[in-house]
C-alpha positions as CSV (number, residue, x, y, z in Angstrom):
1,M,-58.4,-65.7,-142.5
2,H,-56.1,-63.4,-144.5
3,I,-52.6,-64.5,-145.5
4,G,-49.9,-63.0,-147.7
5,I,-47.9,-65.0,-150.3
6,V,-44.4,-63.9,-151.5
7,G,-43.7,-65.6,-154.8
8,L,-46.4,-66.4,-157.4
9,G,-44.7,-68.7,-159.7
10,K,-46.1,-72.2,-160.8
11,M,-46.7,-73.3,-157.2
12,G,-47.3,-70.0,-155.5
13,A,-50.0,-68.9,-157.9
14,N,-51.7,-72.4,-157.7
15,M,-51.7,-72.0,-153.9
16,R,-53.2,-68.5,-154.0
17,D,-56.0,-69.9,-156.2
18,R,-56.7,-73.0,-154.0
19,L,-56.7,-70.8,-150.8
20,R,-59.2,-68.4,-152.4
21,A,-61.4,-71.3,-153.5
22,A,-61.5,-72.2,-149.8
23,D,-62.8,-68.7,-149.0
24,L,-59.5,-67.5,-147.4
25,T,-58.4,-64.0,-148.3
26,V,-55.0,-63.9,-150.1
27,T,-52.8,-61.0,-151.0
28,G,-49.9,-62.0,-153.1
29,Y,-46.6,-60.3,-154.1
30,D,-44.4,-61.2,-157.0
31,R,-41.6,-59.3,-158.9
32,N,-43.7,-59.9,-162.0
33,P,-46.3,-57.0,-161.8
34,D,-48.6,-59.0,-164.2
35,V,-49.4,-61.6,-161.4
36,S,-48.9,-59.5,-158.3
37,D,-51.7,-58.1,-156.2
38,V,-49.4,-55.4,-154.7
39,A,-46.3,-53.5,-155.8
40,S,-44.0,-54.4,-153.0
41,T,-43.5,-56.4,-149.9
42,A,-44.1,-53.2,-147.9
43,E,-47.5,-53.0,-149.4
44,L,-48.1,-56.6,-148.8
45,I,-47.4,-56.3,-145.1
46,E,-49.6,-53.1,-144.9
47,A,-52.5,-55.0,-146.4
48,L,-52.4,-57.8,-143.8
49,P,-54.2,-57.7,-140.6
50,T,-52.1,-58.2,-137.4
51,P,-50.7,-60.7,-136.3
52,R,-49.7,-61.3,-139.9
53,V,-49.1,-64.7,-141.6
54,V,-46.8,-64.6,-144.7
55,W,-46.1,-67.7,-146.8
56,V,-42.8,-67.5,-148.7
57,M,-42.8,-69.6,-151.9
58,V,-39.7,-68.6,-153.8
59,P,-36.6,-70.6,-155.1
60,A,-34.5,-72.2,-152.3
61,G,-31.2,-70.8,-151.3
62,A,-30.0,-67.2,-151.6
63,I,-33.4,-66.0,-152.9
64,T,-35.3,-67.4,-150.0
65,T,-32.7,-66.0,-147.5
66,S,-33.1,-62.6,-149.1
67,V,-36.8,-62.6,-148.8
68,I,-36.6,-63.7,-145.2
69,A,-34.2,-61.0,-144.4
70,D,-36.4,-58.4,-146.0
71,L,-39.4,-59.6,-144.1
72,A,-37.4,-59.5,-140.8
73,T,-37.0,-55.8,-141.3
74,K,-40.7,-55.1,-142.0
75,L,-42.7,-57.5,-139.9
76,S,-43.8,-57.0,-136.3
77,P,-43.4,-59.1,-133.1
78,G,-46.0,-61.9,-133.2
79,D,-46.2,-62.2,-136.9
80,L,-45.6,-65.6,-138.5
81,V,-43.5,-66.5,-141.6
82,I,-43.9,-69.8,-143.4
83,D,-41.3,-71.0,-145.9
84,G,-42.9,-73.4,-148.3
85,G,-40.1,-73.6,-150.7
86,N,-37.6,-76.5,-151.0
87,S,-35.1,-75.0,-148.6
88,R,-32.5,-77.2,-147.0
89,F,-33.4,-77.9,-143.4
90,T,-30.3,-76.4,-142.1
91,D,-31.3,-73.1,-143.6
92,D,-34.4,-73.2,-141.4
93,F,-32.3,-72.8,-138.3
94,T,-30.8,-69.6,-139.7
95,H,-34.0,-68.2,-140.9
96,A,-35.8,-68.9,-137.6
97,A,-33.1,-67.3,-135.6
98,L,-33.0,-64.1,-137.8
99,L,-36.8,-63.7,-137.5
100,A,-36.7,-64.5,-133.7
101,E,-34.6,-61.5,-133.2
102,Q,-37.5,-59.4,-134.2
103,G,-40.1,-61.5,-132.3
104,V,-41.4,-63.0,-135.6
105,H,-42.3,-66.7,-135.5
106,Y,-41.3,-69.2,-138.2
107,V,-42.6,-72.6,-139.6
108,D,-41.0,-74.6,-142.4
109,A,-43.4,-76.5,-144.8
110,G,-42.3,-79.2,-147.1
111,V,-44.8,-79.2,-150.0
112,S,-45.4,-82.0,-152.5
113,G,-47.9,-82.0,-155.4
114,G,-46.2,-80.0,-158.2
115,V,-48.3,-78.3,-160.8
116,W,-51.2,-80.7,-159.9
117,G,-51.6,-79.2,-156.4
118,L,-54.4,-76.8,-157.4
119,Q,-56.5,-79.6,-158.6
120,N,-55.4,-82.4,-156.2
121,G,-54.3,-80.5,-153.1
122,F,-50.7,-80.3,-151.7
123,G,-49.1,-82.9,-149.4
124,L,-47.7,-81.0,-146.5
125,M,-44.9,-81.7,-143.9
126,V,-44.4,-78.9,-141.4
127,G,-42.0,-78.1,-138.7
128,G,-42.3,-75.6,-135.8
129,D,-44.0,-74.8,-132.6
130,A,-47.4,-76.4,-132.0
131,A,-49.1,-73.1,-131.3
132,D,-47.8,-71.7,-134.6
133,I,-49.0,-74.8,-136.6
134,E,-52.4,-74.6,-135.0
135,R,-52.7,-70.9,-135.9
136,A,-51.9,-71.6,-139.5
137,M,-54.1,-74.7,-139.6
138,P,-56.9,-73.1,-141.8
139,V,-54.2,-72.4,-144.4
140,F,-52.8,-76.0,-144.2
141,D,-56.4,-77.5,-144.3
142,A,-57.2,-75.5,-147.4
143,L,-54.0,-76.5,-149.2
144,R,-53.9,-80.1,-148.4
145,P,-55.9,-82.8,-150.3
146,A,-59.5,-83.7,-149.4
147,G,-59.9,-86.5,-146.9
148,P,-58.5,-87.2,-143.5
149,R,-56.0,-84.6,-142.3
150,E,-53.4,-87.2,-141.3
151,E,-53.2,-88.5,-144.9
152,G,-52.1,-85.2,-146.4
153,F,-50.6,-83.3,-143.6
154,V,-48.1,-83.9,-140.8
155,H,-46.6,-81.8,-138.0
156,A,-43.3,-83.5,-138.4
157,G,-41.5,-81.9,-135.4
158,K,-39.6,-78.7,-134.5
159,V,-38.3,-76.1,-137.0
160,G,-36.5,-77.9,-139.8
161,A,-38.4,-81.1,-139.6
162,G,-40.8,-80.2,-142.4
163,H,-38.1,-79.6,-144.8
164,Y,-36.2,-82.6,-143.6
165,A,-39.1,-84.8,-144.2
166,K,-39.6,-83.3,-147.7
167,M,-35.8,-83.9,-148.5
168,V,-36.3,-87.6,-147.7
169,H,-39.6,-87.6,-149.7
170,N,-37.7,-86.4,-152.7
171,G,-34.8,-88.8,-152.3
172,I,-37.4,-91.6,-152.4
173,E,-39.0,-90.0,-155.4
174,Y,-35.6,-90.1,-157.2
175,A,-35.4,-93.9,-156.5
176,L,-39.0,-94.6,-157.7
177,M,-38.7,-92.7,-160.8
178,Q,-35.4,-94.4,-161.7
179,A,-37.0,-97.8,-161.1
180,Y,-39.8,-97.1,-163.6
181,A,-37.4,-95.5,-166.0
182,E,-35.1,-98.6,-166.0
183,G,-38.2,-100.9,-166.5
184,F,-39.2,-98.7,-169.4
185,E,-35.7,-99.1,-171.1
186,L,-35.7,-102.9,-170.5
187,L,-39.1,-103.3,-172.1
188,E,-38.2,-101.1,-175.1
189,K,-35.0,-103.2,-175.6
190,R,-37.0,-106.3,-176.4
191,D,-39.2,-104.9,-179.2
192,D,-38.8,-108.3,-180.9
193,L,-41.0,-109.7,-178.0
194,V,-42.8,-106.9,-176.5
195,H,-45.1,-104.8,-178.8
196,D,-46.9,-102.5,-176.5
197,V,-44.8,-100.9,-173.9
198,P,-47.3,-98.1,-173.1
199,G,-50.0,-100.6,-172.8
200,I,-47.9,-102.5,-170.2
201,F,-47.5,-99.4,-167.9
202,T,-51.3,-98.6,-168.4
203,A,-52.2,-102.1,-167.3
204,W,-50.1,-101.8,-164.1
205,Q,-52.3,-99.0,-162.9
206,R,-54.8,-101.3,-161.2
207,G,-54.3,-104.4,-159.0
208,T,-50.5,-104.5,-159.2
209,V,-48.1,-103.8,-156.4
210,V,-46.2,-101.2,-158.4
211,R,-49.2,-98.9,-159.0
212,S,-48.8,-95.3,-157.9
213,W,-49.4,-91.7,-159.0
214,L,-45.9,-91.6,-160.6
215,L,-46.9,-94.6,-162.7
216,E,-50.0,-92.7,-163.8
217,L,-47.9,-89.8,-164.8
218,L,-45.6,-92.0,-166.8
219,V,-48.7,-93.4,-168.6
220,L,-49.7,-89.8,-169.4
221,A,-46.2,-89.1,-170.8
222,L,-46.2,-92.2,-172.9
223,K,-49.7,-91.3,-174.3
224,D,-48.2,-88.1,-175.7
225,D,-45.0,-89.7,-177.0
226,P,-45.1,-93.6,-176.8
227,K,-41.3,-94.0,-177.4
228,L,-40.3,-90.7,-175.7
229,A,-38.6,-89.8,-179.0
230,D,-39.1,-86.1,-178.6
231,I,-37.3,-85.9,-175.2
232,E,-33.6,-85.8,-174.8
233,G,-32.4,-88.1,-171.9
234,Y,-30.9,-85.2,-169.9
235,V,-32.1,-84.8,-166.3
236,E,-31.1,-82.1,-163.8
237,D,-31.5,-82.5,-160.0
238,S,-32.7,-79.7,-157.8
239,G,-30.7,-80.5,-154.7
240,E,-32.7,-82.6,-152.4
241,G,-31.3,-86.0,-153.6
242,R,-27.8,-84.8,-152.9
243,W,-28.9,-83.5,-149.4
244,T,-30.6,-86.9,-148.7
245,I,-27.4,-88.8,-149.5
246,E,-25.2,-86.3,-147.5
247,E,-27.6,-86.9,-144.5
248,A,-27.3,-90.6,-145.0
249,I,-23.6,-90.5,-145.0
250,N,-23.6,-88.3,-141.8
251,N,-25.8,-90.7,-140.1
252,A,-24.4,-93.9,-141.5
253,V,-27.7,-94.9,-143.1
254,P,-27.3,-97.0,-146.3
255,V,-29.3,-95.6,-149.1
256,P,-28.1,-97.6,-152.2
257,A,-31.2,-97.1,-154.3
258,I,-31.5,-93.3,-153.8
259,S,-27.6,-93.0,-154.4
260,A,-27.8,-95.0,-157.6
261,S,-30.7,-92.8,-158.9
262,I,-28.9,-89.5,-158.5
263,F,-25.8,-91.0,-160.0
264,A,-27.9,-92.1,-163.0
265,R,-28.9,-88.5,-163.4
266,F,-25.3,-87.5,-163.6
267,T,-24.9,-90.1,-166.3
268,S,-27.7,-88.6,-168.3
269,R,-25.7,-85.4,-168.7
270,Q,-22.9,-87.3,-170.5
271,E,-24.9,-89.4,-173.0
272,D,-28.5,-89.8,-174.2
273,S,-30.3,-92.6,-172.3
274,P,-33.8,-94.0,-172.7
275,A,-34.2,-94.4,-169.0
276,M,-33.3,-90.7,-168.4
277,K,-35.9,-89.8,-171.1
278,A,-38.4,-91.4,-168.9
279,V,-37.2,-89.5,-165.7
280,A,-37.3,-86.3,-167.8
281,A,-40.8,-87.0,-168.9
282,L,-42.0,-87.7,-165.3
283,R,-40.5,-84.5,-163.9
284,N,-42.2,-82.5,-166.7
285,Q,-45.5,-84.3,-165.9
286,F,-45.7,-83.8,-162.1
287,G,-43.8,-80.5,-161.7
288,G,-43.8,-78.8,-165.0
289,H,-40.0,-78.9,-165.0
290,A,-38.5,-78.0,-168.4
291,I,-37.4,-80.7,-170.8
292,K,-34.9,-80.5,-173.6
293,K,-36.3,-81.4,-176.9
294,A,-34.4,-84.2,-178.9
295,D,-32.6,-83.0,-182.1
């Protein structure tokens, strides 16, 4: 199978490598000529056999919309576009309608795995028509983790369902990180009693009910900086947590833990916080997100 990718940043480049490792042919385009296989989206489309499959992996919002609009003018009826970025699910309806005017199909793919996806595989939640999903299944199978398909991939529903599932996934992620972070701060506070905070988190990795990949990533962060002294407790949010809370309000679903976690991030921008240092460290570990160095 031959697929095109638009966007070869941290995630897109790793996807290209993982797909090629699975013996799929990939042609990638990026505005950065140092990483791009072709010079333009027009060249990308020319290089792909018909009917084409193009995976879009660029920042959500206006940039994704502009790429979709550009592809709509260049692709042919029967081609398929997959948006694997963190788009808001409501944008999927607009993008699908725009492409449908040209007879181009659309699938939205929520992707989890961060900068570790090349090595571990990417968790995938997709939305769209069943025939389109089946057509792209060699791509999804190459990207997902090894093991049973249903443990790393789901056809969540119609267009928009993939990004909706990823939005809720990220809302849960916010709350989980906040819980670990608050535990870190409480343990640090009792240094008269507790002498090995990194050791405690390390010991929680096996046999305990709080073990998880996020816990493993926090252990890695504490190995490099046991007190997180080199990290400023300032944490951004990329949008999904806010969207989750908005959806919860719209549907009268109580989400107190997720709500508290995003409000804590707002607090982090007002004062330095040990808990927010832990969240910043976790985001850097799993997603390669930038951190602010402490003064």
